[in-house]
LOLUM-638343 format. One record per residue (C-alpha): residue number from 1; residue in three letters; x, y, z. Coordinates in steps of 0.5 Angstrom, whole numbers, padded with zeros to 4 digits, always signed. Example, Ala and Ser with C-alpha at 12.3 -4.5 7.8 and 13.67 -1.06 7.14 Angstrom:
% residues 2
[atom 1 'Ala' [+0025 -0009 +0016]] [atom 2 'Ser' [+0027 -0002 +0014]] 
% end
This chain:
% residues 342
[atom 1 'Met' [-0098 +0514 -0074]] [atom 2 'Ile' [-0105 +0516 -0077]] [atom 3 'Ser' [-0111 +0510 -0076]] [atom 4 'Val' [-0118 +0511 -0078]] [atom 5 'Glu' [-0124 +0506 -0076]] [atom 6 'His' [-0130 +0506 -0079]] [atom 7 'Leu' [-0131 +0514 -0078]] [atom 8 'Ser' [-0137 +0517 -0080]] [atom 9 'Lys' [-0140 +0525 -0079]] [atom 10 'Ile' [-0147 +0525 -0080]] [atom 11 'Tyr' [-0151 +0533 -0081]] [atom 12 'Gly' [-0159 +0531 -0079]] [atom 13 'Ser' [-0160 +0525 -0083]] [atom 14 'Thr' [-0155 +0527 -0089]] [atom 15 'Pro' [-0148 +0523 -0088]] [atom 16 'Ala' [-0142 +0527 -0090]] [atom 17 'Ile' [-0138 +0521 -0089]] [atom 18 'Gln' [-0139 +0514 -0088]] [atom 19 'Asp' [-0135 +0509 -0084]] [atom 20 'Val' [-0129 +0511 -0086]] [atom 21 'Thr' [-0122 +0506 -0085]] [atom 22 'Phe' [-0115 +0508 -0087]] [atom 23 'Ser' [-0108 +0508 -0084]] [atom 24 'Val' [-0102 +0512 -0085]] [atom 25 'Glu' [-0095 +0509 -0083]] [atom 26 'Pro' [-0089 +0514 -0079]] [atom 27 'Gly' [-0086 +0517 -0085]] [atom 28 'Glu' [-0091 +0516 -0090]] [atom 29 'Ile' [-0094 +0521 -0095]] [atom 30 'Val' [-0101 +0519 -0096]] [atom 31 'Gly' [-0105 +0522 -0102]] [atom 32 'Phe' [-0112 +0524 -0100]] [atom 33 'Leu' [-0116 +0524 -0106]] [atom 34 'Gly' [-0124 +0526 -0108]] [atom 35 'Pro' [-0129 +0531 -0112]] [atom 36 'Asn' [-0132 +0536 -0109]] [atom 37 'Gly' [-0136 +0535 -0103]] [atom 38 'Ala' [-0134 +0528 -0102]] [atom 39 'Gly' [-0132 +0528 -0095]] [atom 40 'Lys' [-0124 +0531 -0096]] [atom 41 'Thr' [-0125 +0537 -0091]] [atom 42 'Thr' [-0130 +0533 -0087]] [atom 43 'Thr' [-0124 +0528 -0085]] [atom 44 'Met' [-0119 +0532 -0084]] [atom 45 'Arg' [-0123 +0537 -0080]] [atom 46 'Ile' [-0125 +0531 -0075]] [atom 47 'Leu' [-0117 +0529 -0075]] [atom 48 'Thr' [-0115 +0535 -0073]] [atom 49 'Gly' [-0121 +0536 -0068]] [atom 50 'Tyr' [-0124 +0541 -0071]] [atom 51 'Leu' [-0131 +0537 -0072]] [atom 52 'Pro' [-0133 +0531 -0067]] [atom 53 'Ala' [-0135 +0524 -0071]] [atom 54 'Thr' [-0142 +0521 -0070]] [atom 55 'Ser' [-0139 +0514 -0069]] [atom 56 'Gly' [-0132 +0511 -0070]] [atom 57 'Ser' [-0126 +0512 -0068]] [atom 58 'Ala' [-0118 +0516 -0070]] [atom 59 'Lys' [-0112 +0516 -0067]] [atom 60 'Ile' [-0106 +0521 -0068]] [atom 61 'Ala' [-0099 +0519 -0066]] [atom 62 'Gly' [-0103 +0514 -0061]] [atom 63 'Tyr' [-0108 +0519 -0058]] [atom 64 'Asp' [-0115 +0519 -0059]] [atom 65 'Val' [-0118 +0526 -0063]] [atom 66 'His' [-0124 +0526 -0059]] [atom 67 'Glu' [-0121 +0524 -0052]] [atom 68 'Asn' [-0115 +0527 -0053]] [atom 69 'Ser' [-0116 +0532 -0057]] [atom 70 'Leu' [-0111 +0537 -0054]] [atom 71 'Ala' [-0105 +0532 -0053]] [atom 72 'Val' [-0107 +0531 -0061]] [atom 73 'Arg' [-0107 +0538 -0064]] [atom 74 'Gln' [-0100 +0539 -0060]] [atom 75 'Arg' [-0098 +0533 -0064]] [atom 76 'Ile' [-0100 +0536 -0071]] [atom 77 'Gly' [-0099 +0541 -0076]] [atom 78 'Tyr' [-0105 +0543 -0080]] [atom 79 'Leu' [-0106 +0547 -0086]] [atom 80 'Pro' [-0113 +0549 -0089]] [atom 81 'Glu' [-0114 +0550 -0096]] [atom 82 'Thr' [-0114 +0558 -0094]] [atom 83 'Pro' [-0108 +0559 -0090]] [atom 84 'Pro' [-0111 +0561 -0082]] [atom 85 'Leu' [-0106 +0568 -0082]] [atom 86 'Tyr' [-0106 +0575 -0078]] [atom 87 'Pro' [-0106 +0580 -0084]] [atom 88 'Glu' [-0103 +0585 -0080]] [atom 89 'Met' [-0097 +0581 -0076]] [atom 90 'Thr' [-0090 +0580 -0079]] [atom 91 'Val' [-0088 +0573 -0081]] [atom 92 'Glu' [-0084 +0572 -0076]] [atom 93 'Ala' [-0089 +0575 -0070]] [atom 94 'Phe' [-0094 +0571 -0073]] [atom 95 'Leu' [-0090 +0564 -0073]] [atom 96 'Tyr' [-0088 +0565 -0066]] [atom 97 'Phe' [-0095 +0567 -0064]] [atom 98 'Val' [-0096 +0559 -0067]] [atom 99 'Thr' [-0090 +0556 -0062]] [atom 100 'Arg' [-0094 +0559 -0057]] [atom 101 'Leu' [-0101 +0557 -0059]] [atom 102 'Lys' [-0097 +0550 -0059]] [atom 103 'Gly' [-0094 +0549 -0054]] [atom 104 'Val' [-0086 +0549 -0055]] [atom 105 'Pro' [-0082 +0551 -0049]] [atom 106 'Ala' [-0079 +0559 -0049]] [atom 107 'Gly' [-0073 +0557 -0050]] [atom 108 'Asp' [-0074 +0553 -0056]] [atom 109 'Arg' [-0078 +0558 -0060]] [atom 110 'Pro' [-0073 +0562 -0064]] [atom 111 'Ser' [-0070 +0555 -0066]] [atom 112 'Lys' [-0076 +0552 -0069]] [atom 113 'Val' [-0078 +0560 -0072]] [atom 114 'Asp' [-0072 +0560 -0075]] [atom 115 'Ala' [-0072 +0552 -0078]] [atom 116 'Ala' [-0079 +0554 -0081]] [atom 117 'Leu' [-0077 +0560 -0084]] [atom 118 'Lys' [-0070 +0557 -0087]] [atom 119 'Arg' [-0075 +0550 -0090]] [atom 120 'Cys' [-0080 +0555 -0093]] [atom 121 'Asn' [-0075 +0560 -0096]] [atom 122 'Leu' [-0078 +0565 -0092]] [atom 123 'Leu' [-0072 +0568 -0088]] [atom 124 'Glu' [-0071 +0574 -0093]] [atom 125 'Lys' [-0079 +0576 -0091]] [atom 126 'Arg' [-0079 +0574 -0083]] [atom 127 'Arg' [-0080 +0581 -0082]] [atom 128 'Val' [-0084 +0584 -0087]] [atom 129 'Leu' [-0093 +0584 -0086]] [atom 130 'Ile' [-0096 +0578 -0088]] [atom 131 'Arg' [-0102 +0582 -0091]] [atom 132 'Lys' [-0096 +0585 -0096]] [atom 133 'Leu' [-0094 +0578 -0098]] [atom 134 'Ser' [-0097 +0575 -0105]] [atom 135 'Lys' [-0100 +0569 -0105]] [atom 136 'Gly' [-0095 +0564 -0106]] [atom 137 'Phe' [-0092 +0566 -0100]] [atom 138 'Arg' [-0097 +0567 -0096]] [atom 139 'Gln' [-0098 +0560 -0098]] [atom 140 'Arg' [-0091 +0559 -0096]] [atom 141 'Val' [-0093 +0562 -0088]] [atom 142 'Gly' [-0099 +0557 -0088]] [atom 143 'Ile' [-0094 +0551 -0089]] [atom 144 'Ala' [-0089 +0554 -0084]] [atom 145 'Gln' [-0094 +0554 -0078]] [atom 146 'Ala' [-0095 +0547 -0080]] [atom 147 'Ile' [-0089 +0546 -0079]] [atom 148 'Val' [-0086 +0551 -0074]] [atom 149 'His' [-0087 +0546 -0067]] [atom 150 'Asp' [-0084 +0540 -0071]] [atom 151 'Pro' [-0090 +0536 -0071]] [atom 152 'Pro' [-0090 +0527 -0072]] [atom 153 'Ala' [-0095 +0528 -0077]] [atom 154 'Ile' [-0098 +0533 -0081]] [atom 155 'Ile' [-0105 +0535 -0085]] [atom 156 'Leu' [-0104 +0539 -0092]] [atom 157 'Asp' [-0111 +0541 -0096]] [atom 158 'Glu' [-0109 +0544 -0103]] [atom 159 'Pro' [-0102 +0546 -0100]] [atom 160 'Thr' [-0101 +0548 -0108]] [atom 161 'Val' [-0108 +0552 -0109]] [atom 162 'Gly' [-0106 +0559 -0113]] [atom 163 'Leu' [-0099 +0558 -0114]] [atom 164 'Asp' [-0095 +0559 -0121]] [atom 165 'Pro' [-0091 +0553 -0124]] [atom 166 'Arg' [-0084 +0555 -0120]] [atom 167 'Gln' [-0087 +0555 -0114]] [atom 168 'Ile' [-0092 +0549 -0114]] [atom 169 'Ile' [-0084 +0546 -0115]] [atom 170 'Asp' [-0081 +0549 -0110]] [atom 171 'Val' [-0088 +0546 -0105]] [atom 172 'Arg' [-0087 +0540 -0108]] [atom 173 'Asn' [-0080 +0539 -0105]] [atom 174 'Leu' [-0081 +0542 -0099]] [atom 175 'Ile' [-0086 +0536 -0098]] [atom 176 'Lys' [-0083 +0531 -0100]] [atom 177 'Ser' [-0077 +0534 -0095]] [atom 178 'Leu' [-0082 +0532 -0090]] [atom 179 'Ala' [-0083 +0525 -0091]] [atom 180 'Gly' [-0079 +0520 -0086]] [atom 181 'Thr' [-0079 +0524 -0080]] [atom 182 'His' [-0086 +0527 -0081]] [atom 183 'Thr' [-0092 +0522 -0083]] [atom 184 'Ile' [-0096 +0527 -0088]] [atom 185 'Ile' [-0104 +0527 -0091]] [atom 186 'Leu' [-0103 +0531 -0098]] [atom 187 'Ser' [-0110 +0533 -0101]] [atom 188 'Thr' [-0110 +0536 -0106]] [atom 189 'His' [-0114 +0535 -0114]] [atom 190 'Ile' [-0107 +0536 -0118]] [atom 191 'Leu' [-0107 +0529 -0118]] [atom 192 'Pro' [-0099 +0529 -0122]] [atom 193 'Glu' [-0098 +0532 -0115]] [atom 194 'Val' [-0100 +0526 -0112]] [atom 195 'Ser' [-0096 +0521 -0117]] [atom 196 'Met' [-0090 +0525 -0115]] [atom 197 'Thr' [-0090 +0526 -0108]] [atom 198 'Cys' [-0095 +0520 -0105]] [atom 199 'Asn' [-0093 +0513 -0102]] [atom 200 'Arg' [-0099 +0512 -0102]] [atom 201 'Val' [-0107 +0514 -0104]] [atom 202 'Thr' [-0113 +0514 -0101]] [atom 203 'Ile' [-0120 +0515 -0105]] [atom 204 'Ile' [-0126 +0517 -0102]] [atom 205 'Asn' [-0132 +0519 -0105]] [atom 206 'Gln' [-0139 +0519 -0104]] [atom 207 'Gly' [-0136 +0519 -0096]] [atom 208 'Lys' [-0134 +0513 -0097]] [atom 209 'Val' [-0127 +0511 -0099]] [atom 210 'Val' [-0127 +0506 -0106]] [atom 211 'Ala' [-0119 +0505 -0106]] [atom 212 'Thr' [-0113 +0505 -0102]] [atom 213 'Asn' [-0106 +0503 -0106]] [atom 214 'Thr' [-0100 +0505 -0109]] [atom 215 'Pro' [-0100 +0510 -0115]] [atom 216 'Asp' [-0097 +0505 -0119]] [atom 217 'Asn' [-0102 +0499 -0117]] [atom 218 'Leu' [-0107 +0504 -0118]] [atom 219 'Glu' [-0106 +0505 -0125]] [atom 220 'Ala' [-0104 +0497 -0127]] [atom 221 'Ser' [-0111 +0495 -0124]] [atom 222 'Leu' [-0114 +0500 -0129]] [atom 223 'Ala' [-0110 +0498 -0134]] [atom 224 'Gly' [-0111 +0491 -0134]] [atom 225 'Gly' [-0105 +0489 -0137]] [atom 226 'Ser' [-0099 +0492 -0142]] [atom 227 'Gly' [-0103 +0497 -0146]] [atom 228 'Tyr' [-0100 +0499 -0153]] [atom 229 'Glu' [-0103 +0504 -0159]] [atom 230 'Leu' [-0101 +0502 -0166]] [atom 231 'Glu' [-0101 +0507 -0172]] [atom 232 'Ile' [-0101 +0502 -0178]] [atom 233 'Glu' [-0102 +0503 -0186]] [atom 234 'Gly' [-0106 +0497 -0189]] [atom 235 'Asn' [-0112 +0493 -0188]] [atom 236 'Ser' [-0113 +0495 -0181]] [atom 237 'Thr' [-0120 +0491 -0180]] [atom 238 'Ala' [-0115 +0484 -0182]] [atom 239 'Ala' [-0110 +0487 -0178]] [atom 240 'Gln' [-0115 +0488 -0172]] [atom 241 'Gln' [-0118 +0480 -0172]] [atom 242 'Gln' [-0111 +0478 -0173]] [atom 243 'Ile' [-0108 +0482 -0168]] [atom 244 'Gln' [-0114 +0479 -0163]] [atom 245 'Arg' [-0112 +0472 -0164]] [atom 246 'Val' [-0105 +0473 -0161]] [atom 247 'Ser' [-0104 +0470 -0154]] [atom 248 'Gly' [-0104 +0475 -0148]] [atom 249 'Val' [-0108 +0480 -0152]] [atom 250 'Arg' [-0115 +0482 -0149]] [atom 251 'Val' [-0118 +0488 -0152]] [atom 252 'Val' [-0117 +0490 -0160]] [atom 253 'Glu' [-0120 +0497 -0162]] [atom 254 'Pro' [-0120 +0503 -0167]] [atom 255 'Ile' [-0118 +0509 -0165]] [atom 256 'Ala' [-0123 +0516 -0170]] [atom 257 'Thr' [-0117 +0520 -0171]] [atom 258 'Thr' [-0116 +0525 -0177]] [atom 259 'Glu' [-0109 +0526 -0175]] [atom 260 'Ile' [-0106 +0521 -0180]] [atom 261 'Pro' [-0107 +0519 -0187]] [atom 262 'Ala' [-0113 +0516 -0190]] [atom 263 'Asn' [-0109 +0509 -0191]] [atom 264 'Arg' [-0107 +0508 -0184]] [atom 265 'Ala' [-0110 +0507 -0177]] [atom 266 'Val' [-0109 +0508 -0170]] [atom 267 'Leu' [-0111 +0502 -0166]] [atom 268 'Arg' [-0111 +0501 -0159]] [atom 269 'Val' [-0109 +0494 -0155]] [atom 270 'Val' [-0110 +0492 -0149]] [atom 271 'Ser' [-0107 +0485 -0146]] [atom 272 'Glu' [-0108 +0481 -0139]] [atom 273 'Pro' [-0104 +0482 -0134]] [atom 274 'Gly' [-0097 +0480 -0134]] [atom 275 'Ile' [-0096 +0478 -0140]] [atom 276 'Glu' [-0093 +0483 -0145]] [atom 277 'Pro' [-0095 +0481 -0153]] [atom 278 'Gly' [-0092 +0487 -0157]] [atom 279 'Lys' [-0086 +0482 -0160]] [atom 280 'Glu' [-0091 +0477 -0162]] [atom 281 'Ile' [-0096 +0483 -0165]] [atom 282 'Ile' [-0091 +0485 -0170]] [atom 283 'Ala' [-0089 +0479 -0172]] [atom 284 'Thr' [-0096 +0478 -0174]] [atom 285 'Leu' [-0097 +0485 -0178]] [atom 286 'Val' [-0090 +0484 -0181]] [atom 287 'Ser' [-0092 +0477 -0183]] [atom 288 'Met' [-0099 +0480 -0186]] [atom 289 'Gly' [-0095 +0486 -0190]] [atom 290 'Ile' [-0097 +0491 -0185]] [atom 291 'Gly' [-0093 +0497 -0184]] [atom 292 'Val' [-0092 +0499 -0177]] [atom 293 'Cys' [-0091 +0506 -0177]] [atom 294 'Glu' [-0091 +0507 -0170]] [atom 295 'Met' [-0092 +0503 -0164]] [atom 296 'Arg' [-0092 +0506 -0156]] [atom 297 'Arg' [-0094 +0503 -0149]] [atom 298 'Thr' [-0100 +0506 -0146]] [atom 299 'Arg' [-0101 +0506 -0139]] [atom 300 'Ala' [-0107 +0508 -0134]] [atom 301 'Ser' [-0105 +0515 -0131]] [atom 302 'Leu' [-0108 +0516 -0124]] [atom 303 'Glu' [-0113 +0521 -0127]] [atom 304 'Asp' [-0116 +0516 -0130]] [atom 305 'Val' [-0117 +0512 -0125]] [atom 306 'Phe' [-0119 +0517 -0121]] [atom 307 'Leu' [-0125 +0519 -0126]] [atom 308 'Arg' [-0126 +0511 -0127]] [atom 309 'Leu' [-0127 +0510 -0119]] [atom 310 'Thr' [-0131 +0516 -0117]] [atom 311 'Thr' [-0136 +0517 -0124]] [atom 312 'Gln' [-0137 +0509 -0122]] [atom 313 'Glu' [-0140 +0509 -0116]] [atom 314 'Lys' [-0145 +0514 -0118]] [atom 315 'Leu' [-0147 +0510 -0123]] [atom 316 'Glu' [-0147 +0504 -0119]] [atom 317 'Asp' [-0151 +0508 -0115]] [atom 318 'Gly' [-0150 +0503 -0108]] [atom 319 'Ala' [-0147 +0498 -0112]] [atom 320 'Asn' [-0141 +0494 -0109]] [atom 321 'Ala' [-0136 +0500 -0110]] [atom 322 'Gln' [-0129 +0495 -0110]] [atom 323 'Ser' [-0132 +0491 -0117]] [atom 324 'Ala' [-0130 +0499 -0119]] [atom 325 'His' [-0122 +0498 -0117]] [atom 326 'Phe' [-0121 +0493 -0122]] [atom 327 'Val' [-0126 +0494 -0128]] [atom 328 'Asn' [-0121 +0494 -0134]] [atom 329 'Ala' [-0120 +0502 -0139]] [atom 330 'Thr' [-0125 +0499 -0145]] [atom 331 'Ala' [-0132 +0500 -0147]] [atom 332 'Thr' [-0132 +0494 -0150]] [atom 333 'Glu' [-0131 +0491 -0143]] [atom 334 'Glu' [-0135 +0496 -0140]] [atom 335 'Lys' [-0141 +0493 -0144]] [atom 336 'Gln' [-0139 +0485 -0142]] [atom 337 'Lys' [-0137 +0486 -0135]] [atom 338 'Glu' [-0141 +0492 -0131]] [atom 339 'Glu' [-0147 +0492 -0129]] [atom 340 'Val' [-0151 +0498 -0126]] [atom 341 'Thr' [-0156 +0497 -0121]] [atom 342 'Pro' [-0162 +0500 -0123]] 
% end
């Protein structure tokens, strides 16, 4: 449904995005992530026909964004970070205005507007002036204008910014309800939203795509396998040495904490991918007479992945970014494996 190939945008001698390539399948929700200044907004503005690209191509629903700009705009819904609203219009009048802009036939406009109002829980606000609405309701109107013409592709830039927790849940459920019948690109800084909403994630940093995968696969790639945190009682140095000898254990390291008694310690264990040595670890500690006060599985979050990939890019300063996809999340491994290009 959405295809981006080798897209670049250069301002003078400064590249905003470079060789960006990704795709979004029909009915899929893809999270588009990146730090401030990474090129997210530039990419979305090119996809919506707001900006021309310097090179490369982008197609939506089979239409080239540059060559068939009008056809593309009729087939997308776009919510920028600041919703494009007319405060002196009522909610209903504004949505009718948008349907005319999008070329919706006159006979279809009432049903389209009613459907958008219902989907965004705006029926009770249909005759209220937009300037009198709260921040949350204005955001809902912004989403309503993006979907009122029932487009096959929807691009949402920070749709939950400024909303309270209840409103965030409502918007999240709305976005998920659009999946299947609509193809969605969702840009947000709220990473848990991506894990709960998106099928896949594309991470962009310094104008380049550095990772594309499902949230689960990205988290697994950073974790490097199963992980555990152990709170033990006894000789922690000897325990660390013996756990390191367990088959499938990659790294064992102490975690500094002041929230446990003086005779206890917390160890972090990272195992090889596809191996779960938890039973062997417990057996080893019991045989040593080490008390196991707590053992829990740990896993890298999408936030860990995001920070590692975007920070790694800055450190490498032009080195091969693909190596950042599968860097193990331990300081010991980093010293052994990471190379920083001078």
